[in-house]
C-alpha positions in Angstrom: 27.1 48.6 96.4 27.3 48.3 92.9 28.4 45.3 91.0 29.0 45.3 87.2 27.1 42.2 86.2 27.9 42.5 82.2 29.6 45.0 80.0 29.9 45.2 76.4 32.7 47.3 74.8 31.2 49.6 72.0 34.3 52.0 71.1 37.3 53.8 72.7 36.5 57.7 72.9 39.7 59.7 73.8 40.9 56.7 75.5 38.0 56.0 77.5 36.3 52.7 77.1 32.6 53.3 76.0 30.5 50.2 77.5 27.0 49.1 77.8 26.6 47.8 81.2 24.3 45.6 83.3 24.5 46.9 86.9 23.2 45.5 90.2 22.7 48.1 92.7 21.2 48.0 96.3 19.1 51.1 95.8 18.3 53.6 93.4 20.4 56.2 95.3 23.5 54.4 94.1 22.7 54.8 90.2 26.2 56.1 89.0 26.8 58.9 86.8 27.9 57.8 83.2 31.3 58.8 83.8 31.9 57.3 87.7 34.0 54.4 86.8 37.5 55.4 85.9 38.6 54.9 82.1 35.0 53.6 81.5 31.8 55.6 80.1 28.2 53.9 80.9 26.5 54.1 77.4 23.2 54.7 76.4 21.0 51.3 76.8 22.8 50.3 79.9 20.7 49.3 82.5 20.8 48.8 86.3 18.4 46.5 88.6 17.6 47.8 91.9 17.9 44.5 94.2 15.8 46.1 97.2 12.4 46.7 95.1 13.2 45.1 91.8 12.9 48.1 89.5 14.9 48.5 86.5 16.6 51.7 85.3 17.7 52.4 81.7 20.2 55.0 80.9 19.5 57.5 78.0 22.0 59.2 75.4 22.4 62.2 77.8 23.6 60.0 80.9 20.3 60.2 82.7 18.7 57.2 84.3 14.8 56.5 83.9 12.9 54.1 85.7 11.5 51.5 83.5 9.1 49.7 85.7 7.5 52.5 87.5 4.0 53.4 86.3 3.6 57.0 85.2 
C-alpha cells in the first residue's frame, strides 16, 4: 500500500501537477514510478519511507529512487 503523507505543489507541466511528495510504503517493491499517480508527477527530492524496515528512499531528477539509509 502507498500513502501520500504530504505533497507540495511545484508547478504545472502540460496540465500535470509536479509535486514533491512524502510517501509511506509497505516495502521497497512498491516504490512508484514518477508518473504513477494520474495527473501528478513525483518531483526530484521526494522521499519514501519503507515502513517494513525503516529505510528511506529519495528520488533524483531522472525519476529514479535511491536508498538513503543503506551503507554503500
